[in-house]
LOFI-349469 format. One record per residue (C-alpha): residue number from 1; chain; x, z, y. Coordinates in steps of 0.001 Angstrom, whole numbers, always signed. Example, Ala and Ser with C-alpha at 12.3 -4.5 7.8 and 13.67 -1.06 7.14 Angstrom:
2
SITE rose paza    east      up   north
SITE    1    A  +12300   +7800   -4500
SITE    2    A  +13670   +7140   -1060
END
This chain:
239
SITE rose paza    east      up   north
SITE    1    A +145852  -43051   +5235
SITE    2    A +143169  -45710   +4711
SITE    3    A +144329  -47364   +7929
SITE    4    A +147897  -47514   +6603
SITE    5    A +146732  -49141   +3401
SITE    6    A +144669  -51664   +5378
SITE    7    A +147674  -52560   +7510
SITE    8    A +149857  -52854   +4429
SITE    9    A +147343  -55107   +2690
SITE   10    A +146952  -57327   +5766
SITE   11    A +150709  -57454   +6195
SITE   12    A +151291  -58741   +2665
SITE   13    A +148424  -61221   +2985
SITE   14    A +149916  -62639   +6201
SITE   15    A +153383  -62738   +4607
SITE   16    A +151993  -64551   +1583
SITE   17    A +150242  -67075   +3841
SITE   18    A +153471  -67570   +5786
SITE   19    A +155558  -68198   +2652
SITE   20    A +152943  -70537   +1229
SITE   21    A +152823  -72391   +4545
SITE   22    A +156640  -72587   +4626
SITE   23    A +156618  -74013   +1096
SITE   24    A +153920  -76564   +1964
SITE   25    A +155364  -77686   +5305
SITE   26    A +157621  -80374   +3743
SITE   27    A +154599  -81788   +1860
SITE   28    A +152563  -82273   +5040
SITE   29    A +155342  -83359   +7364
SITE   30    A +156268  -86848   +6150
SITE   31    A +157193  -88517   +9431
SITE   32    A +158458  -87804  +12945
SITE   33    A +155997  -86118  +15347
SITE   34    A +156070  -86608  +19152
SITE   35    A +159396  -88313  +18819
SITE   36    A +160910  -85405  +16900
SITE   37    A +162576  -86015  +13567
SITE   38    A +160896  -84873  +10351
SITE   39    A +163590  -82329   +9530
SITE   40    A +163474  -80820  +13019
SITE   41    A +159674  -80472  +12922
SITE   42    A +159907  -78756   +9521
SITE   43    A +162583  -76437  +10884
SITE   44    A +160536  -75655  +14022
SITE   45    A +157330  -74874  +12121
SITE   46    A +159235  -72751   +9597
SITE   47    A +160890  -70843  +12453
SITE   48    A +157530  -70189  +14112
SITE   49    A +156083  -68909  +10842
SITE   50    A +159075  -66631  +10291
SITE   51    A +158780  -65288  +13857
SITE   52    A +155082  -64633  +13244
SITE   53    A +155958  -62758  +10039
SITE   54    A +158568  -60709  +11940
SITE   55    A +156063  -59788  +14674
SITE   56    A +153475  -58737  +12112
SITE   57    A +156117  -56660  +10326
SITE   58    A +157189  -55012  +13615
SITE   59    A +153574  -54169  +14487
SITE   60    A +153037  -52764  +11011
SITE   61    A +156123  -50529  +11231
SITE   62    A +155129  -49377  +14739
SITE   63    A +151655  -48443  +13556
SITE   64    A +153152  -46759  +10502
SITE   65    A +155418  -44619  +12718
SITE   66    A +152507  -43761  +15018
SITE   67    A +150334  -42680  +12115
SITE   68    A +153224  -40725  +10644
SITE   69    A +153713  -38836  +13930
SITE   70    A +149967  -38248  +14121
SITE   71    A +149988  -36903  +10558
SITE   72    A +152867  -34534  +11353
SITE   73    A +151101  -33313  +14513
SITE   74    A +147910  -32861  +12526
SITE   75    A +149757  -30812   +9922
SITE   76    A +151270  -28657  +12676
SITE   77    A +147847  -28132  +14224
SITE   78    A +146404  -27236  +10831
SITE   79    A +149173  -24701  +10277
SITE   80    A +148526  -23192  +13718
SITE   81    A +144814  -23101  +12941
SITE   82    A +145428  -21326   +9636
SITE   83    A +147692  -18825  +11392
SITE   84    A +145039  -18252  +14051
SITE   85    A +142308  -17812  +11445
SITE   86    A +144552  -15375   +9604
SITE   87    A +145184  -13334  +12752
SITE   88    A +141469  -13343  +13582
SITE   89    A +140639  -12166  +10073
SITE   90    A +143159   -9355  +10404
SITE   91    A +141713   -8314  +13753
SITE   92    A +138163   -8504  +12447
SITE   93    A +139207   -6325   +9525
SITE   94    A +140858   -3913  +11948
SITE   95    A +137673   -3803  +14038
SITE   96    A +135578   -3273  +10935
SITE   97    A +137762    -359   +9879
SITE   98    A +137758   +1019  +13420
SITE   99    A +133978   +1080  +13662
SITE  100    A +133293   +2105  +10080
SITE  101    A +135840   +4910  +10245
SITE  102    A +133916   +6729  +12982
SITE  103    A +130340   +7225  +11870
SITE  104    A +129445  +10536  +13500
SITE  105    A +127773  +10678  +16894
SITE  106    A +129546  +13192  +19164
SITE  107    A +127429  +16321  +19523
SITE  108    A +129893  +18512  +21389
SITE  109    A +133098  +18378  +23441
SITE  110    A +135265  +18531  +20333
SITE  111    A +133507  +15514  +18826
SITE  112    A +133858  +13355  +21955
SITE  113    A +137525  +14337  +22189
SITE  114    A +137953  +13250  +18576
SITE  115    A +136296   +9920  +19391
SITE  116    A +138705   +9231  +22250
SITE  117    A +141673  +10182  +20072
SITE  118    A +140445   +7957  +17256
SITE  119    A +140032   +4817  +19384
SITE  120    A +143329   +5420  +21190
SITE  121    A +145133   +5528  +17841
SITE  122    A +143456   +2254  +16828
SITE  123    A +144645    +506  +19990
SITE  124    A +148192   +1878  +19728
SITE  125    A +148383    +798  +16088
SITE  126    A +147086   -2724  +16780
SITE  127    A +148816   -3489  +20090
SITE  128    A +152470   -3028  +20987
SITE  129    A +152105    -775  +24044
SITE  130    A +153616   +2627  +24824
SITE  131    A +150508   +4248  +26258
SITE  132    A +146794   +3874  +26810
SITE  133    A +144355   +5419  +29283
SITE  134    A +140613   +5724  +28781
SITE  135    A +138610   +6453  +31918
SITE  136    A +134875   +6840  +32401
SITE  137    A +133918   +6413  +36058
SITE  138    A +130714   +7357  +37815
SITE  139    A +130057   +4180  +39793
SITE  140    A +127907   +6029  +42365
SITE  141    A +130326   +8807  +43298
SITE  142    A +133576   +7168  +42035
SITE  143    A +134381  +10417  +40219
SITE  144    A +136121  +10350  +36851
SITE  145    A +133736  +11679  +34237
SITE  146    A +136475  +11455  +31629
SITE  147    A +140165  +10667  +31769
SITE  148    A +142080  +10597  +28506
SITE  149    A +145751   +9601  +28255
SITE  150    A +147686   +8905  +25081
SITE  151    A +151271   +7876  +24407
SITE  152    A +152924   +6451  +21335
SITE  153    A +154578   +9191  +19279
SITE  154    A +153683  +11669  +22067
SITE  155    A +156364  +10303  +24394
SITE  156    A +156625  +11641  +27928
SITE  157    A +155419   +8972  +30344
SITE  158    A +155202   +9003  +34138
SITE  159    A +151746   +7557  +34635
SITE  160    A +151015   +5632  +37797
SITE  161    A +148167   +6885  +39953
SITE  162    A +145077   +4762  +39370
SITE  163    A +142371   +5085  +42026
SITE  164    A +138853   +4578  +40748
SITE  165    A +137810   +2393  +43677
SITE  166    A +140760     +83  +42986
SITE  167    A +139996     +55  +39265
SITE  168    A +136397   -1011  +39849
SITE  169    A +137517   -3693  +42306
SITE  170    A +140233   -4845  +39883
SITE  171    A +142909   -4594  +42562
SITE  172    A +145810   -3852  +40230
SITE  173    A +148417   -6507  +39493
SITE  174    A +147630   -8075  +36155
SITE  175    A +151294   -8634  +35277
SITE  176    A +151975   -4882  +35569
SITE  177    A +148812   -3479  +34015
SITE  178    A +145838   -4657  +32019
SITE  179    A +142449   -3096  +32626
SITE  180    A +139727   -3883  +30107
SITE  181    A +136205   -2981  +31218
SITE  182    A +133039   -2318  +29275
SITE  183    A +130385   -5031  +29392
SITE  184    A +127598   -2693  +30492
SITE  185    A +126285   -3507  +33995
SITE  186    A +123629   -1901  +36166
SITE  187    A +124367   +1593  +34795
SITE  188    A +125731   +4645  +36581
SITE  189    A +129046   +4621  +34728
SITE  190    A +131804   +2215  +33764
SITE  191    A +134300   +2762  +30970
SITE  192    A +137693   +1105  +31091
SITE  193    A +140939   +1019  +29154
SITE  194    A +144229    +765  +31059
SITE  195    A +147296    -620  +29283
SITE  196    A +150845   -1364  +30460
SITE  197    A +151808   -5020  +30934
SITE  198    A +149635   -7848  +29697
SITE  199    A +147965   -8519  +26370
SITE  200    A +149335  -11250  +24122
SITE  201    A +146108  -13218  +23750
SITE  202    A +142327  -13228  +24181
SITE  203    A +141846  -11833  +20679
SITE  204    A +143568   -8603  +21673
SITE  205    A +141397   -8371  +24782
SITE  206    A +138296   -8907  +22645
SITE  207    A +139468   -6169  +20269
SITE  208    A +140066   -3647  +23078
SITE  209    A +136804   -4547  +24851
SITE  210    A +134863   -3995  +21626
SITE  211    A +136371    -527  +21264
SITE  212    A +135688    +278  +24924
SITE  213    A +132048    -765  +24560
SITE  214    A +131731   +1404  +21461
SITE  215    A +133399   +4328  +23186
SITE  216    A +131102   +4032  +26202
SITE  217    A +128043   +4108  +23941
SITE  218    A +129345   +7262  +22243
SITE  219    A +130008   +8881  +25627
SITE  220    A +126471   +8083  +26805
SITE  221    A +125075   +9652  +23633
SITE  222    A +127291  +12706  +24144
SITE  223    A +126216  +13047  +27802
SITE  224    A +122566  +12781  +26841
SITE  225    A +122907  +15443  +24141
SITE  226    A +124798  +17725  +26543
SITE  227    A +122082  +17388  +29174
SITE  228    A +119379  +18184  +26629
SITE  229    A +121385  +21142  +25389
SITE  230    A +121866  +22499  +28929
SITE  231    A +118197  +21948  +29725
SITE  232    A +117128  +23842  +26613
SITE  233    A +119515  +26656  +27494
SITE  234    A +118052  +26923  +30993
SITE  235    A +114509  +26993  +29608
SITE  236    A +115438  +29790  +27227
SITE  237    A +117026  +31781  +30073
SITE  238    A +113865  +31437  +32170
SITE  239    A +111757  +32683  +29279
END
């Protein structure tokens, strides 16, 4: 806006100078110049000054239109930014509720089943998909340590066959399915979430990945507790 005001101020200054010059031309031109009559010289100088004023006015209006378009684009970008911030805040709130709503570490098979159900419901409530698959894969043997499948409103769905070796190599067509992997590397297992179609944006992928990472941590804790429980049972049997 300051630039517009500067242009406007300069425009009126130049116009004022032009009108003053036009008014003073007859006082300075008292005789023919270069063989041209006095009246013609006055007319020519006045015409040049008016053309100069027109050019300045045209440049001013052009700059005004450019700044106006820039302002409108800026307002549109601000609106998009506010919408994005609003969506991010909603997703962050959803994540906060998702994590805070499940505070118990799984100590048995019922608890880990509850954890999978809980996170599946969160994904189905936040993302417009008909089904979701959670799979925990042993990366050494390629066996499925856990395979949980959920559908919206318990619909009957013909699930495609997903081979673990293809999942780990990410060989599935992204336009048909979305596979979101846990971030953990260098461990013996990999947790993934399989969804139909593609996600709408990176925020949704971030949301699902956060849940998958959380779910993998809970599964590792459950596996560790199960191993300790089995080991204790074996020791008691030997005694």
